[in-house]
C-alpha positions as CSV (number, residue, x, y, z in Angstrom):
1,M,-89.7,37.1,18.3
2,D,-91.8,36.1,15.3
3,K,-90.0,35.6,12.1
4,I,-91.3,36.2,8.6
5,S,-90.1,34.3,5.5
6,I,-90.5,36.2,2.2
7,V,-90.4,34.1,-0.9
8,V,-89.5,35.9,-4.2
9,A,-89.8,33.9,-7.4
10,V,-87.3,35.3,-9.8
11,Y,-87.2,35.0,-13.6
12,N,-85.4,37.4,-16.0
13,A,-85.9,40.2,-13.5
14,E,-82.6,42.0,-13.6
15,K,-84.2,45.4,-14.3
16,T,-86.5,45.3,-11.3
17,L,-85.0,42.9,-8.8
18,K,-82.8,45.3,-6.9
19,K,-85.7,47.7,-6.2
20,C,-87.7,44.7,-5.0
21,V,-85.1,43.3,-2.7
22,D,-84.0,46.7,-1.3
23,S,-87.6,47.3,-0.3
24,L,-87.6,44.0,1.6
25,I,-84.3,44.6,3.3
26,G,-85.5,48.1,4.4
27,Q,-88.5,46.8,6.3
28,T,-89.2,48.2,9.8
29,L,-89.7,44.6,10.9
30,K,-86.1,43.2,10.9
31,N,-86.6,39.5,11.9
32,T,-87.0,38.3,8.4
33,E,-85.5,35.9,5.8
34,I,-85.6,36.8,2.2
35,I,-85.6,33.7,0.0
36,L,-84.8,34.5,-3.7
37,V,-85.5,31.5,-5.9
38,N,-84.1,32.0,-9.4
39,D,-85.9,29.9,-12.1
40,C,-83.1,29.6,-14.6
41,S,-83.1,33.2,-15.7
42,K,-81.4,34.1,-18.9
43,D,-80.2,37.5,-17.7
44,N,-78.1,38.5,-14.7
45,S,-80.8,37.7,-12.1
46,S,-78.9,34.9,-10.6
47,S,-75.8,37.0,-10.0
48,I,-77.9,39.7,-8.4
49,C,-79.4,37.2,-6.0
50,K,-76.0,35.8,-5.0
51,Q,-74.7,39.3,-4.5
52,Y,-77.4,40.1,-2.0
53,E,-76.8,36.7,-0.3
54,S,-73.1,37.6,0.1
55,E,-73.9,41.0,1.6
56,Y,-76.9,40.3,3.9
57,S,-77.2,37.4,6.4
58,N,-81.0,37.2,6.1
59,V,-80.9,36.7,2.3
60,I,-81.0,33.2,0.8
61,A,-80.3,32.7,-2.9
62,I,-81.5,29.5,-4.6
63,D,-81.0,28.4,-8.2
64,N,-83.5,25.9,-9.7
65,P,-81.5,23.2,-11.6
66,Y,-83.9,23.7,-14.5
67,N,-86.9,25.9,-15.4
68,V,-90.0,24.7,-13.5
69,G,-92.4,27.7,-13.6
70,V,-93.6,30.1,-10.9
71,S,-95.6,27.6,-8.8
72,A,-92.8,25.0,-8.4
73,T,-90.4,27.9,-7.8
74,R,-92.5,29.2,-4.9
75,N,-92.9,25.7,-3.6
76,N,-89.1,25.4,-3.5
77,G,-89.1,28.6,-1.5
78,I,-91.6,27.2,1.0
79,E,-89.4,24.1,1.5
80,K,-86.5,26.4,2.6
81,A,-88.6,28.7,4.8
82,K,-87.9,28.7,8.5
83,G,-90.2,31.6,9.6
84,D,-93.3,31.6,11.7
85,Y,-95.2,33.4,8.9
86,I,-94.7,33.6,5.2
87,C,-95.6,36.0,2.4
88,F,-94.9,36.1,-1.4
89,V,-93.6,39.1,-3.3
90,D,-93.2,39.3,-7.1
91,S,-89.7,40.2,-8.3
92,D,-90.9,43.1,-10.5
93,D,-92.8,44.7,-7.6
94,Y,-91.8,46.5,-4.4
95,V,-93.4,47.2,-1.0
96,E,-93.7,50.0,1.6
97,S,-91.2,49.9,4.5
98,D,-94.0,48.9,7.0
99,Y,-95.5,46.2,4.7
100,L,-94.5,43.3,7.0
101,E,-95.0,45.1,10.3
102,Q,-98.6,46.0,9.4
103,L,-99.4,42.6,8.1
104,L,-98.0,40.9,11.2
105,N,-99.6,43.3,13.7
106,N,-103.0,42.7,12.1
107,F,-102.5,39.0,11.9
108,K,-101.8,38.8,15.6
109,K,-104.5,41.3,16.5
110,Y,-107.3,39.5,14.6
111,N,-105.9,36.0,14.5
112,T,-106.5,35.6,10.8
113,V,-105.0,36.3,7.5
114,P,-104.6,40.1,6.9
115,I,-105.1,41.5,3.3
116,C,-103.8,45.0,2.5
117,G,-104.5,47.4,-0.3
118,F,-102.1,48.0,-3.2
119,I,-101.0,50.5,-5.8
120,Y,-101.1,49.5,-9.5
121,H,-98.4,50.9,-11.7
122,D,-99.0,50.7,-15.5
123,E,-95.6,51.4,-16.9
124,V,-96.5,50.1,-20.3
125,N,-99.1,52.9,-21.0
126,H,-97.5,55.4,-18.6
127,C,-100.7,55.9,-16.7
128,K,-100.9,57.4,-13.2
129,P,-100.7,54.9,-10.4
130,V,-104.1,53.6,-9.3
131,K,-104.8,52.9,-5.6
132,Y,-106.9,49.8,-4.8
133,S,-108.6,50.0,-1.3
134,W,-111.0,47.8,0.5
135,S,-114.5,49.4,0.3
136,G,-115.2,48.7,3.9
137,G,-112.1,50.5,5.2
138,E,-110.9,48.1,7.9
139,E,-112.9,45.2,9.0
140,K,-113.1,41.5,9.5
141,V,-114.8,40.0,6.4
142,S,-116.5,36.7,6.3
143,L,-115.4,34.3,3.6
144,G,-119.0,34.1,2.7
145,D,-118.3,37.3,0.9
146,A,-115.6,35.7,-1.2
147,F,-117.1,37.0,-4.4
148,K,-117.0,40.5,-3.1
149,L,-113.4,40.0,-1.9
150,N,-112.5,38.7,-5.4
151,A,-114.3,41.5,-7.2
152,E,-112.3,44.1,-5.2
153,L,-109.0,42.2,-5.9
154,Y,-108.6,41.2,-2.2
155,L,-108.9,37.5,-2.7
156,T,-107.1,36.4,-6.0
157,A,-103.8,38.2,-5.4
158,L,-101.2,36.3,-3.4
159,W,-98.9,39.1,-2.5
160,N,-101.2,41.2,-0.3
161,K,-101.5,38.5,2.4
162,L,-99.6,37.0,5.3
163,F,-99.9,33.2,6.0
164,D,-99.2,31.1,9.1
165,M,-96.4,28.6,8.4
166,Q,-97.8,26.1,11.0
167,I,-101.0,25.6,8.9
168,I,-99.0,25.4,5.6
169,E,-96.7,22.8,7.0
170,K,-99.4,20.8,9.0
171,F,-101.6,20.4,5.9
172,N,-98.9,20.6,3.2
173,V,-100.5,23.6,1.5
174,R,-98.6,24.1,-1.8
175,F,-99.1,25.7,-5.2
176,D,-100.6,23.5,-7.9
177,E,-97.9,23.1,-10.5
178,N,-100.3,21.9,-13.1
179,L,-102.4,25.1,-13.3
180,S,-101.8,27.7,-16.0
181,M,-104.0,30.2,-14.3
182,G,-105.5,30.6,-10.8
183,E,-102.7,29.0,-8.9
184,D,-102.5,31.9,-6.5
185,L,-106.2,31.7,-5.8
186,R,-106.1,27.9,-5.3
187,F,-103.3,28.3,-2.7
188,S,-105.2,30.9,-0.8
189,V,-108.5,28.9,-0.9
190,E,-106.7,25.7,0.2
191,Y,-105.1,27.6,3.1
192,F,-108.4,29.1,4.2
193,E,-110.1,25.7,4.0
194,K,-107.4,24.0,6.0
195,S,-107.3,26.7,8.7
196,D,-111.0,26.4,9.1
197,T,-111.6,30.1,9.6
198,E,-114.6,32.1,8.5
199,F,-112.9,35.5,8.5
200,V,-110.0,37.4,7.0
201,Y,-109.0,41.0,7.9
202,A,-109.2,43.4,5.0
203,F,-107.7,46.9,5.3
204,S,-106.9,49.7,2.9
205,A,-103.3,50.7,3.6
206,H,-101.5,50.7,0.3
207,L,-98.5,48.6,1.2
208,Y,-97.8,46.8,-2.0
209,H,-96.8,48.2,-5.4
210,Y,-97.8,46.0,-8.3
211,T,-96.1,46.9,-11.6
212,K,-97.3,46.1,-15.1
213,L,-94.2,45.8,-17.3
214,S,-95.7,44.3,-20.5
215,E,-98.8,44.1,-22.6
216,N,-99.4,40.6,-21.4
217,T,-102.2,40.6,-18.9
218,L,-104.3,38.1,-17.1
219,M,-107.3,39.1,-19.2
220,S,-105.5,38.8,-22.5
221,D,-104.3,35.3,-21.6
222,F,-107.9,34.5,-20.5
223,A,-109.3,35.7,-23.8
224,R,-106.9,33.6,-25.7
225,G,-107.9,30.2,-24.5
226,N,-107.9,30.0,-20.7
227,A,-111.6,30.8,-20.1
228,E,-112.1,27.3,-18.7
229,D,-109.6,28.1,-16.0
230,G,-111.6,31.3,-15.2
231,I,-114.7,29.1,-14.5
232,K,-112.6,26.8,-12.4
233,S,-111.4,29.8,-10.4
234,L,-115.0,31.0,-9.8
235,K,-115.9,27.4,-8.7
236,M,-113.1,27.6,-6.1
237,I,-114.5,30.9,-4.8
238,Y,-118.0,29.4,-4.7
239,D,-116.7,26.4,-2.7
240,L,-115.1,28.9,-0.2
241,A,-118.2,31.1,0.1
242,V,-121.0,28.5,0.2
243,K,-120.1,27.3,3.7
244,Y,-121.0,30.7,5.1
245,N,-123.3,32.3,2.5
246,S,-126.8,30.9,1.5
247,D,-126.8,33.2,-1.5
248,A,-123.5,31.8,-2.9
249,D,-125.3,30.1,-5.8
250,L,-126.8,33.4,-7.0
251,E,-123.4,35.2,-6.7
252,Y,-121.7,32.4,-8.5
253,N,-124.1,32.5,-11.4
254,K,-123.7,36.3,-11.6
255,A,-119.9,36.0,-11.6
256,V,-120.1,33.4,-14.4
257,K,-122.2,35.7,-16.5
258,N,-119.8,38.6,-16.0
259,L,-116.9,36.3,-16.9
260,K,-118.5,35.2,-20.1
261,D,-119.4,38.8,-21.0
262,N,-115.8,39.9,-20.4
263,Y,-114.5,36.9,-22.4
264,I,-116.6,37.9,-25.4
265,Y,-115.7,41.6,-25.0
266,F,-112.0,40.9,-25.2
267,L,-112.1,38.1,-27.8
268,V,-114.0,40.1,-30.4
269,R,-111.3,42.7,-30.1
270,D,-108.4,40.3,-30.3
271,K,-106.7,40.8,-33.6
272,K,-104.8,37.5,-33.4
273,Y,-107.9,35.7,-34.5
274,S,-110.0,36.0,-37.6
275,W,-113.7,36.7,-37.2
276,K,-114.5,33.1,-37.9
277,Q,-112.1,32.0,-35.2
278,Q,-113.5,34.5,-32.8
279,F,-117.0,33.3,-33.3
280,T,-116.1,29.6,-33.1
281,K,-114.2,30.1,-29.8
282,I,-117.1,32.0,-28.3
283,K,-119.6,29.3,-29.4
284,V,-117.5,26.7,-27.5
285,F,-117.8,28.8,-24.4
286,K,-121.3,30.1,-24.8
287,S,-123.5,27.8,-26.9
288,D,-126.4,30.1,-27.2
289,Y,-124.3,32.9,-28.8
290,S,-125.6,33.6,-32.3
291,M,-124.2,35.2,-35.4
292,S,-126.5,38.2,-34.8
293,N,-125.0,38.6,-31.3
294,F,-121.5,38.5,-32.9
295,I,-122.4,41.2,-35.5
296,L,-123.9,43.3,-32.8
297,D,-120.7,43.0,-30.6
298,K,-118.6,44.0,-33.7
299,F,-120.8,47.0,-34.2
300,K,-120.3,48.1,-30.6
301,M,-116.5,47.7,-31.1
302,V,-116.6,50.0,-34.2
303,K,-118.7,52.6,-32.3
304,E,-116.0,52.7,-29.5
305,K,-113.5,53.9,-32.1
306,L,-115.6,56.7,-33.5
């Protein structure tokens, strides 16, 4: 019987960890190992992990000797994994009871990585949960459509996929521990390149619950200095798509333009910087950006508040 390893990187997650692990223990597919890797948490996360290990034979608790970050923590989990397949779950999220069963069934049926839908919970602003579904319903999707997969949040995320451990071990696919942004995408792209497959299977079942617990978001980090990493991520997507898509250059240029527009939008609204600092940072990223463009963007910002 096929076995699935689930790697959970844990850091200061005492408030959410039990709900996360309980959802993994309660899976309809039972042949699993749950690998909890604690990255030197300052709260009670380590004790919670060890408690689960003592109560459940399929739970493995690991403590990193020193804080190494999420990429190295996940790599430590991969080294311990003994499953035929592997997936990654964040310690502040949780999953539906048939999360693993549906992923595995679709992997075996279509012989490629399955990617499921998810539900976004914004607990900071107390918004209603938002469901993210694949626009095509259920279908095999060419990696030539990587920019569409990325735009619909079906490519960048790590936790909505199931991977074959044979490929990961054969080609030593690991997380890049030097990246500050885009490490999940790089892992997926490297896996797809090594597996030499054109297709993934995208489906809309909302099996994963992603939870926002703080004001820190990917876009706010991006707007505060990681724009270059955003371009690198788009280049990774391009390298994945161009093999199967003759229009990849056009889609890449469009994505870069959208990224720059988003960067400007968020930066001109970032109160951490003075107007001069905002303008200077934008000029570094977009050399043809003028002072008149900046004043116009500030005017648009004021209009939004009226």
